[in-house]
C-alpha positions, 0 to 999 in steps of 0.5 A: 320822381323817377321812372324806368323800364326793363325788358327780360327775355330767356332764350329757349333751351337746346342741347348740342347733340339734340339729346332732348326729349319730352312728353307730348300729350297729343302724340298717339302712343303705339304701345298703348293702342294709339292713346294720346300721350307719348315721348317725342325727341328733338332733332331731325330724322327718323322718329324725331320731332323736327325741332331743337327745342320744345319751349316757346318763350313769350316776349312779355317780361316788361318791368316798369318801375316808378319811385317818388319822394315828397318832403313835408316840412324839415323833418318828415318825408314820404317815399314810395314806389312800384315796380315789376321784376322777373326772375330767371328759370333754372334748367336743373330742377328736382325732377330730372332732366328731359333726356329720357331715351338718351341714357341707360345703365347697362347691365349683363350677368353671367349665365353660370353664376360667375364661373364664366364671364358675362362677356369679355371686356377686351372685346367690348360690350356684347352688341359691339364685340366681334369675338365674345367668349364662347359661353358669353356669346352663347348666352348673352342677350346684349346690352342695348345702347342709347339713343332709344328713339321710341315713343313708347320708351317710358311706358309704365313709368314716370315721364318728364314733360317740358312745358311749352310755356315753361320759360314764362318768367316769374313775375313779382310786383313790388310796392311800398310806402314809407313815412320817415321822421327825424326825431333828433339830429342823429335819430330817425323813425321809419314806418313802411308798408311793403307788399309783394305779389308773385305770379307765374311762379314756377310750380311743382308738377302736381299743381296740374292736378288731373293733367299731371295724371292724377285722378279726379276724386269723383271716381271714389263715389262713382266706382268705390275703393274695391273696384278701383283697387282691383286689377283690370283683368280680374274676373270680378271687374265689370267689363265695360268700359274697362275691357281687359286687353282691349283699347288700352294696350295692343302690344301687351295687355293692360295689367294695372288697376282700374284706378290706373286705367282711369288716369288721363294717360294710363300708359304712364305713372306720373307726368312730371311737368317741368317749370309750370308757371302756375304759382302765385304768392302774396306778401304784406308787411308793416315795418317799423325801424328806429335808427340812430347814427353814432352819438356818444359812441353808440350806434344802433338800428332797431326793427320790427316787422309784422307780416303775412306771406301766403302762396299755393305752395310755389315758394319761389321762382325755382320750384315748390314747397321743399318741405311739403314737396309741393304735394297736392291733396285734392287733384281737382283743386290744386290751387285754390285748395292749396292757397294758404300760409307759406312755410316762410311765414314769420308774422313777427320779427324783431331785430336789433343791431348795435355798436358801442365804443366804451368811454374808458379813454375819456375817463382815464389818462396815460397808461390806464386810458390806453388799456381801458379806452378804445374797447368796442362792443357790437352785437345782433339780436334776432327774435322771430316767430316759428314757421307753420307746419305741414301736418299730414298722414298716411295717404290711403288714397295714393293708390286710387287718386295718385295724389301727393298728400292726405291731411287729417282733420283739425279738431275744432277748439282743441290745442295742438301745441304744448306750452313751450315754456314747460316743454321737454323733448325727453318727456313728451311730444311737442304736438298734441295728437288730440288736436287732429283726427283722421278724416272719414274714408274717401275724404280729404282732411281740413287741415291746411297745407301750412297750419298757422296755429301749429308752428315750429319752434321760434328762432331766438338768437343773441350774438356779441362781439368785443374788440380793441385795437392797440397802437404799438408805435407808429407802424404796428397795430394789434387787434384783440377780438372776442366773439360769442354766438348764442351767448344765452345758450338758447335751444331752438328745436328743429321741426317735430315729426309732422306725420300724424300716422307715426307713433312718434308724431309730434316728437322733437329729436334734434336741436337746430341751432348751435350751443353757446360758443366763444372764439378769440382772435389776435391780429397784428398789422403793420 
């Protein structure tokens, strides 16, 4: 039995020149009538937050590990273990860096359509130039330069937010139990149960639901689509509680829709939270492995895995479901309603690896033995299930709820995938539109985020390698190699069009594996 303990810690992140900003949900926004939610900036001085970082990591990443092995007789052993592991947090995510207010893309245009310059490059940019060209000086409004230490800087745009608990390290609990049996002197059989529980996984910002500035779906029945989609300053809008140009914005009148005004932070579009530790996953697998050590020139390993991988769209410690973009359908239910199969769920995986030395040298002597002996054959065979697909449709609620995705209803009892044995991408789609239906207005479809009954193409592959070494005297050796990939020339198709609203829904247009190929090599060693 063994026991170990590990501690992990990731220090809060800072920037050398304090070019670091974040959204603070509690800071009043002077450009939105004092509504909470504004941009704050790292560092000291006017308009700064007085701190170099916005993260407060916890010292709670303790990882105990326990392992044991027990022998039952001469040919059987039981092994098992449990451990807690952590992964680090990447700074570069896919939603942008938290440096808003510290960068700009300056532009200026000529006042007379290019007859005269917008400004003289030798004199510097307009706000720095001491002697601009006359026309440029008269017409140019100048180009503002960062930093923009202004809490209203991102008003009416998306804003990047750094979560205070964003450095809570993703936690993985692993446990396993294996029974190992020796069948012969050179062959053994392993049967294992393997599990992995992921918690605190880095999630996409949409997993915060309403707090990511989406609307609760209850507004659909409370106000109706027509009112929600109307500009708040329109004559037909009931004044209370949406009085135009009243408490929402003081400097400029609020000109968005009623749906926009109902957002938690109406002065912004999406609140793009980074590194939100809300994700979870669960993996269970039965694994069977038959392994033979070299016997009469043959060595092989055969493995079969039956497994299930569930999560809420947080695929790894580094972010959300890349294909579905972590997109939440119901902002009021961003976790429980998204729980289901992972895009990496492959319930059946069969793998064979082998090497075999052909017995020619033992059957032939002299020149025939030298020519026919010493050939080695090796290969890898892999067969795995297709991965569950994300079926979605045009999101008619995106302008009202600002949610990420709308899915259709799954038609009960209807098949959604054609027979793969007779499928031809040139003659028809891979998915059947009859297996789905649009949900009633202002409702969500019941198709899960990843549908286990609607899977992509399975992955089948067979690779082969043949080689032989020739001894050329005492100092020289020559190796001749032939390698073949996808030797049966199987076609593994890419995922079909998964947008139910597309006319091309279900069609496959691309092959995702390489056609059969061979390569030959000759190497001389001395």
